[in-house]
N, C-alpha and C positions, 0 to 999 in steps of 0.2 A: 959294567958292561958285559964279561965273558960270563957273569952270574945271570945274566935275565936273558943270554942266549941260551944257557943252559938248560932254565928252566923253561923257557918255551920248547927246546927240541924234546924236553922231557915228557911238556905237557900235549906235543904232538904225540909223540909215540903212546901215550896213555889213551887219547881218544882213538889212534888207528886199533890198540888191542882191544878196548871197548867195544867198537863196533863189530871188531873180529869176532868177538864172542858174541854179541847180540845178533850179527847175520846168522850166526850158528843155532844160537839157544832158540829166537823168537821162531824158525822156521818149524823145529823139532815140538814145542809147546804148540804151535799151529796143529802138526800132526796128530800129536798126542791128543790134542782136543777134538777132533774132529774121525776120530775112527769109529767107523759102522761096523754094528754084526746087524746082516740079512741074513733071517733064518729062511724068507722065502726066496726062491733061486725064479720062480716063476716070469718069464718077460713076456710083457704085454706090450702087443703092436703102440707105437704112438700115433696119437691120433691126426688126420688130415690136418689139421687146423683146429683152433680154437679163437679165430678171429671172431670179433663183434659181427653178429647179424643185422640185416638192415635194421635201421632203427635203433640199435642199442647204444651206438654212439651218438651222442648232444653234438660235438664238436663239428662233425661234417655228416653232409648229406651223402657222399660217396659209398659206395658200395667195396669194400674190401675182402678180399678174397687171397685164398693161399697159392695162388696162380696168376701169373698175370694174363690180362685175357685182350686180343686185339682184334676183335671182330666185327663187320661192319664200323670200324672207325671208333667203336665202344672198346675203353680202356679202364679194366678192372686191376685197381692195384692189386699191389702183392704185399704181402704183409708177414710173410715169413721169411724171415731173413736170417744169416748165418755170416757176421764181420769178424774174419781171423786179423784180429786189431796187432802186426806187428808193431815193433819199438821205434821211434824216432821215426816216424814216416808220416806227420801230419793225421795220424790213427785219430787224436784225442779231438779233434775239428770234426771226423765223421762220424765218430762216437754222440755227440752233441746234436748231430742232426738225425741218428737212429733215436736217441733218448726223446728227443721231441717229440718225434712221428710216433714213434709205441707211448708215451704219457698222451699224447694229443687221443689216442682209437682206443684207451686203457686197454692195449695189448701185454701179454704175460711175457715178461723176459725171464730168460734162463742166467738166474743173476749168481756167482758166486758165496760162497760163507765167509763171513767172518774179516772179509779184505776183499781189494779189489780187484784182484786176479784169480785164475784160479789153479792156485796153488803152482803158480809159475816158479822155475822153470822144468817142474815135472811135467811129464806127458799128461795131457789130458784125462780124465775120468770122470765118467758121468756122474758118479757120487760126489763130485765137487760142487754140483750144482746146489744150490740151496733149495729145501722142498723136495728134493728130485725123489719119485716113487716111479718104478717101472708103468710106463701107459700116461704119465704125466704129460699133458699139453704145455708147450712154448712155442712163443711165435720168434723172437729177438733174441741171439746171445752176441755179445760185442765186445767182454772183457778180455784181458788179456790172458792167453794161454799158449802152452807148447801143444802145437795143432795135433788131435788123434781121430782120423777121420771115422774109425768105426765106433768109436765111444761118442764123439759127437754125433751121429746120425741115429743113436740111440736116445736122443733127449729130442729130435726136431724132425718136424713131416720130413716124409720122402721129398718132394720136390720144393723144398728149401732152397732160397737162392744165397750159393755159396757168394763171398766176395772177400777180396781183400787187398792191402799196398803193399806196391814196393818203391823205393828211394833208389837213386843211382849210390852204388854201395860205397864208392870214396868218402863221398858225402855222408852218409850214415855212419861209415868206419870213424869218421872225424868228431860227429854228432856224440856217439856212441862212447870214445874212448876219453870224451871230456866229460860227458854226462854220469857215468856209471864208473870213471876211474875211481872213488874213494871207495868203492866196495869190490872193486878186483885188484886181491892182494897183489898179484903179478905186476900191478903197476906202480905199486909201493915202492919198489928198489931202483926205479929207472932214477938216473941223475940229470942233471941238465936242466935248463929253462925251458926249452920245447921237448917234453917228455914223449909226446906222440912221434916227433921226428925222430928222437934215437929208437923207439921203438923200433920202426920202418925202418929203420939203418940195418935194423939184423932182428926182424921178427922171431925167429928160433929161438932166437938166443935167451931170450926174455918169456916166450908163450909156454904152457905146457896145458895137453888137453884136460889133464885132471885136476888143474889148476881150481881153486873157489872163484867161482862166476866167470871162467874163462872165456864160456861162448859168448860175452858181450865184445868179445876182442876180433871173433875172423867169423865169417861167414852170419852174422847176426840172422839174418832174412831165410835162409836157408834150415835153420835153427829153428825159429819160431814155427815156420811151417812141417816141424815133426820129424825133421831128416837130420844128417848125421854131418854137421857141419866141417867134420877133420878130413873128410875124404880128399884123394889128392883130384883135383879138378878135371883130370882126364880118366879118371875110372868110368868103366861105363855104366854104372849105378847110377853116377848125377845125372845122365841123361835120361834115364830110366824114370828117376824119381820127378824130375821134371815134366815129364809126361806125364804122371801121375797127379801132378799139382794142378796142370791143365787142364788135364780129363774130371778134378774134381770142381775145381772152379769156373763159376759161370762169367765172373768178369775179375778181371785184375785192373786196379788201379794204379796210376802213376804220380807218386807226390809231385814231380817237375811239373805235371799238366793235371792239377788237383781239380780245376774249373772242368776242362775237357771230360775228365773223369766222371765228373757228379753228373754231368748229363748223359754220357752213355748209361750211367746207372740207373737214372730218373727215367730213361729211356725204357729200358731192360724189364726195371719193374712196373711201369706205368703210373709213377708219381706226379707231382704237379711241380710248377718252380718253386712254389712257397715252401716246399717240401724241403729243398735242399739250400736256402737261404743259411749264410754263415757267416761266421768271425773267426780269425784264425787263432786257435788257442794253444796255450802250452808251450810257446815260442820261444827261443832266447833274444835276448840283446844282441842286436847286431854288433856291438861294442865287443862283446864276448866269442865271438866265432869266429875263430882265425882263417884266413885265406891260404887256402891249398893252394900249395905252389905245383904248377906241371910237374917237376919229377916227385912228389910227396902224394900226388893223384897218382900217377902210375903206380909206384909203390903200392900206394893202400889197394888200387883193382888188382894188382898181382897175390897182394896177398888173402885179398875177400874174392879168389878168381870164382869160386861156386857160384856165388851171390852176383857176380859180374855177368858169368854165364846166363845165369836164372833171369837178370834185369833184360839181357840184350833179349832172350827169346818172347819175352811177353810184353816190350818194348815194340816189337815186332807185330805180334798179334794185336796188340794196343790199337798201330795206327793202319792198322785193317779192319777194324771196327768204327773207326773215325771215319775212313773212306765209307765203309757200307752205309754208317749215318749220312755222309753227304758233310763235304767241307764247309761248303757256302750253308749249310745249315747250322753245322757246327760253330763255326764264327758268329754267326747271327745268335744263336742262344747262349754262346758263351758271354757276348757283349748285353745280354737282356740279363742275366744272371750279375755281371759286374755291377751295371745300373741299379738292379735291385739292392744288393750289399750295400751299392753307397749308397743308397737313399736311408738303409736302416743304421748306419756308420753313423749319419749327421742327427738321426733320431735318437739313438741309444747309446752313445761313447762319450764321456764329457772328454770334448776337447779333440773328439774324431779319428783318436789315435790311442794306440796301447801304452802303458806306462812301465817301469820299472818297480818291482812288488814293495818298496820303502814308498813309494806314492799312492799305493793303495790305500784310500779310504777305510772303506768298508771290509773289515777281518773276513769273512764267510766269503769275499771275491777273490781275497788268497789264493794263487796256484802251488801246488807241492813243487819246493823246491830240490835241486839234488845234493845229496850231502856237501856242508862245507862252501857252497855258496847260495847266491840269489839271484842267479842268472834269468829265471822265469818272468818273463812279463804277463801283466794282467791286465785288467780295465774296469775302470770308475766309470758306474752308470753316470748315463744324463741326468741331472738335477731336475732339468725340466720337461722332463719326457711326460706325458699324459698318462692316465691313470689307466685309460683304455690298452696302454701301449708297453706300463712298464713292466707288469708279468713275464710278456714275450720277452723285451729285451735282458730281462734277468735272466731268462734260461738259456737264452743264447750267449751269455756272456758270463757266467757260472761257471767255474772248474769242474774238472770232471768228478772229483770226490765228494765235494758238496751235493752234486746235479743226484750223486749214488745216493746220498743220505736222505735229500728229500723224497727220493723214490721207495725210502725203506728199507735199504741196502746197512746191514748190519756189518761195520768198516772198525769191528771192536779193535782187531788185533793189527791195522794200519793206523788206526790212533794211538794206538798203546806206541809201536815204533816211531810216530811223530812226537811224542809225548817224551821219549827218549831221546830223541835228538835236540830236543828243546835244551834237556837237563844238563847235555853234555855240549851242549851252544854248538849242536854241527844240523 
C-alpha cells in the first residue's frame, strides 16, 4: 500500500514537471516559428470595410455596411466587430454567434496563426494575425488576446464596433482558479482539500506577480484588457485606465445579464433576433462548481479589487443603457429571445440538455477540457433533426476549436498540445 502511494505521488510530480516544461517550451517554439522579418515599413491605411456589397451574399438580402444606420426606420446592420474575448465570461458562447454571422455573410475574420489565441498572454501585435499585411481589410476579430488598442486599430476599420464582456469578479476568480490551476505553479504547493479557500486565507503568502501564469489569479479582467493587474486598487492610474477602457469600447456586456446584453448588442449594430440565437457553450458541470460562501466571496472581491471597481463601473453604465432602451421593451425582447432559444433546444439537442464529456457520442463535438479534468459539458445533436436544419444546429452546438478548424484556421500548435496531453493522460 505504501509503495502504491509512493508510485502515485511520483507519477503526480512527473506530470507536474512535464507540464511545466511543456508550458515553457511550446510557446517558445511557437514564438521562434512565427518570427517575421519585414523590410517594407510603409504603413497603409486600413480600408473602411470589406463588407460584401449588395447581392454578393447569397444567404441574405439585407445590405450590410461598416456602420450601423437608423435613418427613416431603415437599419443597415454593422459587420465590422472587435470582440475582446475575456476569460471565463461566456465568451465562447458569444464567439459562436460572431462566427456564424461572419460565415453566413462571407466576412473576413482576423484569425491568429497556428493556435486559437493571439499568442496570449503577450500583448497583442498586428503581426499575430494570419495573413496580415499593412492595408489588409478584416471585418471581425474575436479570439483571445491581451488587448492592445493601438495595434488592434491597425488591423480593423476606424469605426469598428468594439465590445467585450465582464463577469462578477468573485465568481470569475473561482472559475479561473479551478480551471487554470494546473497551469499555475503557484497553486501546486497549496495544501488542504479546499485550495482556493486556503489561498484566499492569505493570498500574499502564495502569490507572486512574477510567477508563471500568475495573472490568472488576480484581476484577470483588467489583465485581459491590457492593464497592470498588480496595481493597488487605490492607485489613481486604475480609475484613469477604466476611463480609457470606457472610451474605447462601445458596449461592455455582463455575463450575469447575458440575454439583456445580447439585446443591447443587437440594437447597437442593427442585427436581427435570428443573428443572436444561442446555446450555452463551454460551461462546467454544476456538480464541479463549488458554492462561494459569503466570507469567501468577500475575500475574493477584496483580492480582485481592481476587477471589482471595473465591474461596478460598467454595471452602472450597463443599466443606464437598459433604461435608455426601455425596461418594458427589454423584457419583451428577452422573453422573445428565450422563446426562440427554447424552440431550438427542442429542435437541435438530444434530450434537450447538455451532457458530461463521457456522454458525448460524436468526438467532433467534444469540448476542450481543463488539464487533469473533464468538467466541461457539451451536446449531442438530435438524431431526428431534419436535413434542412441539421447544419444550422451543428454550427450552434460545435465547440469553438472545431468551428475554427471548419473555417480553415490552422491550429497545429493547439492540436499538438492536445496530443501531448493525451500522451501524459492529462
